[in-house]
N, C-alpha and C positions, 0 to 999 in steps of 0.2 A: 276634738283633735286640734292641736296647736298648729298655727301657720308658721311659715318660714321666718317671720320676723317677730314671733312670740304672740301674735294675736290669735284669737279663736278662728277656726276654719269658717265659722258661720259669718264672719265679717267680710270674707273675700268675695262672695257673689256680688255685693254692691259695688266693690271696686272694679270687678270685671265688667259689670253692667255699665258703669260710667265710662269705661274705656271702649265700650261698643264692640267687644270681642265676641265673634261667633254667636253660638246659641245662648250665651249668657247675657245678651244685651237687655233682655227683659228684667225689670226689677223683681227681686224675690229670689227664693231658693228653689232650684230645680229639684224636683222630687227624686230624680234618678241619680243625682250626683252629690248634692250637698245633704249632709245629715247633721244631726245634733253633735255637739262636741263629744269625742270618744268613739264615734262610729268609725269603721274602717271603710276604705275605698276598695272595691273589688274590680278586677279587670272585666268581668262579665257585665257589671253595671255600666262601665265606661263604654264597652262595645255596644250595649243595648242603647245607650244614649245616642251613639253615632248613628245607629239604625233609625232612630226616631227623628234625627236632624240631618237630612241629606246634605244640607249646606256644609256641614262639618267634613263629610267624606270628600266633598269636592275640593277642599283646601289641601289635601295631602298631595305631595309632589309625585309626579309620574316620571319614571326613568325612561328615556327614549334611547334605544340602542341603535347605533348606526348599522346599516346593512353592509356585511362583509362577504365578498365573493371568494370563491376558491382560489382565484388568481391572486388576490391581495394576500390571502393567508399563505399561499406558496411563496410569494415574494418576501413576506415577513420571515418565514422560516429560513429561506436561502440567505437573506441579509444577516440574520442572527448567526448562522453557521459561518458565513464569511468573516464576520467580526471576530468570532472566537478563533478561527484559524489564523487570521492576520495578526491578532493580538498576541497569540502564542509564538508566531514566527518572529515578531518584533522583539518579544521578551527573550526568546532563544538567542537572537543575534546580540542583544544588549548584554545578557549575562555571560556570553562567551568571552567578553573582554572586560566586563566591569562588575562581575559578581562580588558581593561582600562576604561570601562563604569561602574562606581561604582554601579549604580542601578542594571544592569544586573549581575554583579559579585556577588552582595549580594543575589539576587534571587537564583542564582545557588548554592552558598555556603550553604545557609540556607535550601533549599529543599534537597540538597545532604546530609546535616547533619541529617535531619529528615529521609531520606531514609536509611541512614547507621546506624541509631539508632538500637541497638540490645537488649535493655532492657528498661523497663518503668521508668518514673521519677515521682516525687511527684508534682513538680511545673513546669508548662509550661508557658514560657514568650513569649508573642506575641505582635506585634505592628509594628511601622515603624522604620526608620533609627535612629531617636532620641533615641529609645529604644535599638537598636542594639549596639550603642556605648555608651549608658548611663546606662545600667543595667548589673551589674557584678554578674553572677550566683553564683560564689564562695562565695560572701559575703552573699547572700540570703541563701545559704545552711548552712553557719556557724551560721547565726542569727536565722533561722527558723527550723534548724535540719531536712531539707527536701532536697532531691536531686532536682536539677533544670537545665534547659537548655534554652538558649536564641535563639528563632527562629524568632526574629523580622526581617522584610525585608525592604520594602520601603513604603512611604506614598501613592504612586500611586496605590498600591494594596488595600488600604483601609481596611475596616473590613472584606471584602470578603476573603482576603488573610489569615486573622486570622482564619476565619471560616473553610476554606478548609484545613489548616494545622491541626486544631483540629480534623476535621472529619477523616483525614487520620490517625492521631495518635490513635483515638478511635477505628478505624477499626483494627489496628494492636495490640494495647496494652490494650484497654479498657480505662476507664476514669482516668485522673489524679486527684489528690486531690484538686489542686488549679490551676486556669488559670488566669494569670495576663496580662492585656491588657493595653499597654502604647501608647498613640498617642498624637501628637502635635495638636494644636487647628485648624490648617488650612487644615487638611485632610478630615474633615467631609463633606464639600460641594463638594468635587471633584467627577466628574463623572468617572466611571471606563471604561478604554479602553481595550476591550477584547483581542486585539492583544497582550497585555502583556502576555497572557497565553502561547504564543509561546516561552517565555523565561523560563518557568518552566520545569525542566528536568524530565518529565514524558512521558509515551507513548501517542501516538495519541488517542484522545477520552477520555483521563483521566477525563475530566470535566463532563462526564456523571455520574461519581460516586459521584459528589458533588452537593450541593444545588445551584439552579439557573443556573447550568452549561449549560444545553441544550438550555435554552432560550437565554443565552448570545451568544452562538455560532451558533444559528440557521441560520442567514443570510449567504448566500453563499459567499459574498465578505469578510465577517469576517473570515470564514474558510480558504479562500484562503490566506488572509494576515497572519493568524496564521501559515499556512503551510510554507510560505516563511520565517517567523520569526524563526520558529522552525528547518527547515531543509536546508535552503539555506542562510547561513550567508554571503557567498561571495556577495550576492545581498542585503539582508536586513541590513547587518552591514558593508557595503563597506567602510563607513567613518572610522569606528573603525579599520578595517583591514588595511586601507591605512595609518592611523595615527600610528599604531604599526610599520608598515614597515618603514615609514619615520623616526620616532624617533629612531628606532633600527639602521638604516644605519647612522644616525647622531651621534650615540654613546650616546644618551640621555636616552635610555631605555634598560634594560636587559630583554629579552623576556622570560627568564626562572625564573624570580622572580616576584611574584605578587606584585601589588602596595600597597595592604593592607594585614593585617594579621588578622587571626581569631583564637581564642583559641578553644580547644576541646569542650567546652561547649557553643560555639556560640557567645561569646563576641568579638566585633570588637573594639579594643582600638584605641584612637587617642592621640597623644602626643603633638602636636604643637598648642598652642593657637593662635587665629587669631582675636584679638580685633577689628581690622579695619573692618573685615568682619562682626563681630557681630554688630558694630555700623551702618554699611550700611544696614544690614538686619533689624535692628530695625526700620529704617525709612520706609523700604518697607512694613513690617508687620503692622506698625502703619497706613500707608496709606490704607492698605487693610481693617483693622477693622474700620477705619473712614468712608470708602465708602460703606461698606457692612454690612448687618445684618446677624446674624448667621442663617445658614440653613444646613440641612442634605440632602445629595443626597438620592434618593429613594433606591438604592442598599445598601448603607451604613446602612440605617435604617433597611432594611430587614435583613441584615447580623447580625447586633448587636442583633436584637430581636431573630434571630435563635440561636445565641450563648446563649442568656438568656434561651431559650427553652431547649437547650442541658444541661445547668447547672441544670435545674429542673429535667430533665429526668435521668441524670446520677449522680445527687446528689454531684456535686463538687462546690466549691466556685469560682464564677466569679467576679474578682475585676477590676474595671475600674479606671485608674489613668491618670492624666495629665502628659505630658512630662515636663522636666525641662525648665525653662524660664529665659531669661536674665533679671536681676533685673531692668535695665533701662526701658525695654519694659513694664514690669509688673506695673511700677509706673504710667503709663499713664491712665487717666480715660477712654479713648476710648477702650483700651485693656481690662480693668477690666469690662467694660460694655459688651463687646463681650464675655468675659469668663463667665460672670454671666449667659448669655443665654445658653452657652454650659453646664455649671454646671446644670442648670434647666433641660435640655434635658437628660443628663446622669442620673440625680437623678430620673427622671420619668421612665427611663428604669429600674433602680435598684429597684424602688418601686413595680415593677410587680412581683418580686420573692424574697423569703427569701434567696435564694442562690446567688443573685447578689448584689454587693456592689459597691458604688462609693466613692472614696476618694476625698473629696471636696478641700483639701488643695493643694497648689502649692509650689514646691521647687524652689527657685530662686538662681541665681549664677552671679558673676561678669564676665565681659568680659574676664578677664585674665584666666578663667577656661573653656572657650568655643571656638568653631570654627565658630558657627553662633548662632542666638538667641535661638535655642533649641537643639544644639548638644554640648556635653561636651567632654573635654579631660579626661584623665585617672583619675586625682585627683578629678575632679568634679564627674565623674561616681562613684567613690568609695563613695563619700559623699552622692550622690543621692541614691545609693543602701542601705546604712545604714538607710537613711530616709524611704525608702520603707519597710525595715524590721520593723521599728517602726509602720508604718501605718498598715501593715498586722497583726502584733501581736495585735493591738488594735481591729481588726475585729474578731480575734479568728479563731479557726478551724471550718471547715464545719460540 
């Protein structure tokens, strides 16, 4: 058998003997270990050798385990639990203001804005993110002579998010004079994921105070996922937390500066146009309207009709408006056909009550004023807000 350096295994006993190592210190070949070249070494032979040489067995390390009492074990468990609890509390507090997930950040900022509101307003602006960065309350205030606040969140919340914000507002302040709802065309078909409720900064079971809340959260697995989303961000948002840590260590992210800004009245401005994103988005949305007929999810339909019911009950004007659109997308017949079906649906909702109104027109913009086919930069938002003032003035006061 060849040795590790190319020599025959028979030459190694002498080397070991000269080194004075263990049972091989005697010159010669041990009959239990060393064989002629080509022989194999078997584990049984080695173990048998150790039994014949007690000195070899005494050289094996012995692991000494420390004595651990039940008290020490208990303290270790308690300390671990406390570390997990406080780590998640810290991350919850941090992500509330500095999350790099735009949708989650928006939900927290807008619901916190509503929660911190200490006086009533005349005009409540609700909708998705196209509204959040597209409607400037200050312009509406100047043009309509009414106080206004922008509480628009994200498209995934659908009209249920609009309804719940309005319900909380009414519980605290009573009815506003006007509720303006702005949505882009592709939110109406979306199914609502109740796990999103875990990102709303409200106490556990807050959904019981809102329409459709209990039925949404009735399944046990939904409640479990909401709990993890709401209270265990180290698990539910591990990717976001990991991304923040990596980008901070690389010097690419300031952990004490939010990535987006929001004014005191809820407007989230965008400054950098992204025409290439607008063009790419145009193709995606054109493909969507070409392959799908307009439809409304059951929950979106129930929520918008509940909003209509509240308008009649509390005697405020409910105004339904389409989000701004990239002019190139609007020029396609496929998009106009899809929009016509959306217009018919919203008009049918408005026809049910004298307090509900639908603005049929669409305000279009060039790619140079947008970040995607329905999200404006500041200059576009200012123009769109002035257009809204004109539309609301045409409707008149409630």
